[in-house]
N, C-alpha and C positions, 0 to 999 in steps of 0.2 A: 515726774518732771519731764516736760517736753524738751527734746534736744534742740539746740539752736539750729536754724536753717544754715546750710552750707553756703559759703561765699562762692559765687560764680563770676569768673572773669572772662569777658569776651575779648579774644585777641584782636578783633577788628578795631578796638578802641586805640590800639597802639600803632595802627597804620597811619602813614602820613596823610592819606586821603581822608581820614576821619577828622582832621583838623579843619575847622570852619575857616573860610577866608578872613572873617573878622578877627579870629584868634591869631591866625598867622600874621596878619598885618600889625596887630598890637605887639606881638613878639618881636617883629622886625624893628618896630619903632622903639621899643624898650632897649633892645640890643644897641641900636644906633645911639640913643641918648646916653646910655651908660658908657659907651666907648669914648664919649667926649667929656666925661667927668672923671675926676680922680676917685679911686676906690677908697674904702675905709682903711685899707692897709697903708695908703699913702698919706691920708690926712688925719687919721686917728678918730676914736669914738667921740671925743669932745666936740670936734668941728661938725661931725655928722649930726650929733644931737642938736647943736645950735642951729644948723641949717634946717632941720625938720621943724624946730620951734619957730623959726622965722617964716617958713612956708615958701616953697619954691614951686608949688603946683604939682608935686608928685603924690602918688597914692599913699605914701607912708608919712606925709607931713602931719603934724599935730592938727587935729580938727578943732574948730571953734568950740568953746565951752557950751554945754547945753543946760537949759534952765532946770531940768529935773535932776541934774547931777550935783552931788555934794561930797565932801571928804569926811570920812570917819577914821578913827584910829583903832586898829586891832592890836591887842596887847596880851602878853602873858608875863610871867615873872622875869623873863630874860630880855624881851625885845618888844618894840612897838613898830607896827607896819601900817602905813597909810593905805586906805582902801577907798576906792571911788564908788559911791553908791548911786544907783539909778532907781528911782521909785516913780512910776507913772501915775500913781494915785489909784484909789479904789481897792477892791479886794483882788489879791493877786493869786495866780495859778501856781506859783512857786518862784524860785529864783535861780539865776545862772551865776555860778562862780567862775569868773573869767580871768585868765592869766595871759597877758599880752606876749607877743613875740618880739624878735629883735636880736637873735643870736646871743641871748643872755647879756648883751652889751648895749643895746639900744632899746628905744621904746619906753612907754610910760602908761600908767593906768588912765590918764586923761587924754591920750592921743586919739582915741576913737569915740569921743563923746557923742557925736552925731549918729554914728553907726549903732552904738550900743543903746542909745536912747530910743532910736527908731525900733530896734528889736524889742526893747522893754515895752514900748507902747503897742506894738503889733501883737505881741503874745500876752499882754497883761501880766508881765512877770517883773520881779525885781532883778537887778544885776549888781554884782559886787566885783569890781576889777582890782587886782592886787598890784600895788606899787612896790614890788620887790626891789631890793638893791641890786645894782648892776655890776658886772665885771667890766674891766679888769680891777676896778677899785675894790669890788667885793666878789671874789671868785667862789667856786664851790667850797663849802655847801651853803653859803649865805643865801643865795636866791631861793634854794629849796627850803631852807629853814624859814624864810619869810613867808613863803606860800603855805607851809604847814601851819605856822602861827595864825595866819589869816583864816585858813580853813577851820581850825579848831575854834577860833573866836567867833566865826560866823555860825558854827553849829550851836554855840551858846546863845548868840544874840539874834538868830534868825527870826524868832517869833516877834521880838521887839522891833526889828528893822522892817520885816516884810509880812508879818502875820502868818508865816508858814515856815516849815522846816523842809519842804520838798525842794531838792536841789539837783541841778545838773552842773557838772564841771566841764571846762574846756578852754581851749586856746589855740593860737596859731604858732607854728614853727617851734621856737624855744618854749613858747607857752604850751604847746602840745606835749613836749617833753616834760615840763614841770607839772603839768596836769597829771600825767601818768605817774610821776614820782610822788605827787601828793596823794593820789589814790592809794598807792602802795604803802606809803608811810602811815596813813590813817589806819589801814588794815593791820600792818605789822607792828606798829608802835602803840596803837591805841585801841585795837580790837574793834574798829569802826568801819562800816561800809555804808555811809549815809547817802551816797550818790545814786540818783535814779538813772543817770546816764553820763556818758563821757563823749564830748564833741571834740574829737582830736583831729586837728587840721594841719596837714603836712608837717608833722612833728619829726624830730630826730631822736630815735629810740636806741640806736647803737652808736655811741660816740667814737668807736674804733673805725667807723666808716664802712658802709656796705658798698657792693660793687657799683651801683648806679652813681654814687657820689665819688668814689675813688676814680672811676673811669670817665667822669664827665669832662674834665679838662678845663680850659681857659674860657670857653664861651660864657659870657656874662649875661644871664637872664635873671637878674636880681642876685642870684647865687651862682658861684662856680666852685670848683674844687679848692683853689687857694683861699677863697673867701671863707668857705666853711671851716677849713683848717685854721684860719686866722681867728674866727669866732671861738673855736674850740680852745685855742691857746690862751685866749683871754679868760675863759671860763675855768679851764684846767691848766694853769701855768706849767710849762714843761719843766721848770726847775723844782716843781712840787709833785707832779704827776707823771707816771711812766706809761708806756703803751699798755701794760697790763692793767693799769687803773681804768683805762677807757672802757674795759669790759667788766668792771665791778658792777654787780647787779644793782647796787644802791645808786650808781651814776647812770648806767644804761639799762633802762627797764626791760629791754628785750631779753635780758638774761635772768630776769626774775621769774619766780613761780607766779603765774598769772591766774591761778584758780580763785574762785570766789569773788569775782569782780562784777561791776555793773555792765549793762549793755553799752556798746560803743559804736559810734559812727566815725570811720576814718575817711578823710577827704584828701585827695591828691590829684595833681595834674601829671600828664605823661611827660611834660618837659621840665619837670622839677628834679634836680639832682638827688633829692631825698626820696625819690619814688620807692626805692626798695624798702625803706623804713616802714612805710604804710602797708606795702604789699605783705611783708613778713610779719609785722606786728599784728595786723588785723587777723591773719591766719592763726598766729599763736594765741591771740585772745580767744578766738573761736575754739581752737583745739583744747584750751583749758576749761571749756564748758560754759563760756560766757557768750551771750548774743553779740554778734559782731557784724557790722555792715561796712562795705567798702565801696566808696563812690569815686570813680575814676573819670577824669575830664580830659578828652583829647586836646593836646597842645597846651594844656594849662601849665603856666610857669609858677614859680614860687610867688605867693601873694596874688595869684590871678583873681581871687575872689574880691580883692579890694579895688578892682576896676569896675565900678557899678554898671557901666553901659555894656559890658561884655556879656554876650549871651550865656557862656558857660558860667560866668560869675552869678548871673541871675538864677540860673538853674541850681548851682551849688548852694547859694545862700538860702534859697527857698527850701531845699532839702534839709539843710542844717536847722532852719527854723522849725520845720515840721518834726524833725527828730527831737529837738528840745521840748516842743509842745507835747508830743506823744509820750515822751519819757516821763514828764511831770504828771500828765494825766493818768499814767499807769501806776504811779508811786502810791 
């Protein structure tokens, strides 16, 4: 067996001079815009969900429905989970099991219809995005249970839906966390490792909070320390979960045995409070004997890849698409 290549980190990526003027200007604009809006802590999840459905011109608004997307229902003996299916037609090279972000509290499987449909068409792949139930109405473990159910159902139905069982899993933010949890649940609970790769995008892998998040403070670039803590409290209600629970390996995959997993690409920006999660998780993934790539983007804030005209977003999205395509081709 060939040993995975070591991760190399160029310290110059973290210099302020490495941030492109376009990126710096976007960050300033985002910070100014958010300073003029109430936070989710002030208005609550329901109003933020409604605002995104209505569309206010932000990168996290729900995108228009795409003609190649449809709903299916994943089911087992205990639950049913809606799944958004994208099929571009023709013979497919595999499929991508996508788990959306939103702090376990926001987001939906149909929020990225245009983006996911474009990826499906570009790579000639199917995509299945999971409509897991959200906190605070449905805290841990419900979102993870729904993702596990959808993954198992897709393993059974992949041939019928896509004509292939070759699959890459991945998602953004909370979706990165739930993707890692799903991979580990399929390994530990079902003796399965069906994934050709994991596309893990600025995920949160230690819910006890690593230094980059603890030390970030109030500056709001989509996330800040209080907002991340707020999301965590919705997902892990303090009246039910203690500080010790935050490091439960079932909840925080950074504390799990990571051996025997698929190749992974970790994507992170240097201006993301969750920076340390990707730095450390990618290294642990590699140390456990799994191929691991780490892509770091100077000045990238949380969800930077969702600003399509941004140079580093184009670069990151191209690399993620290449990783998915290569992983499926190697399966």
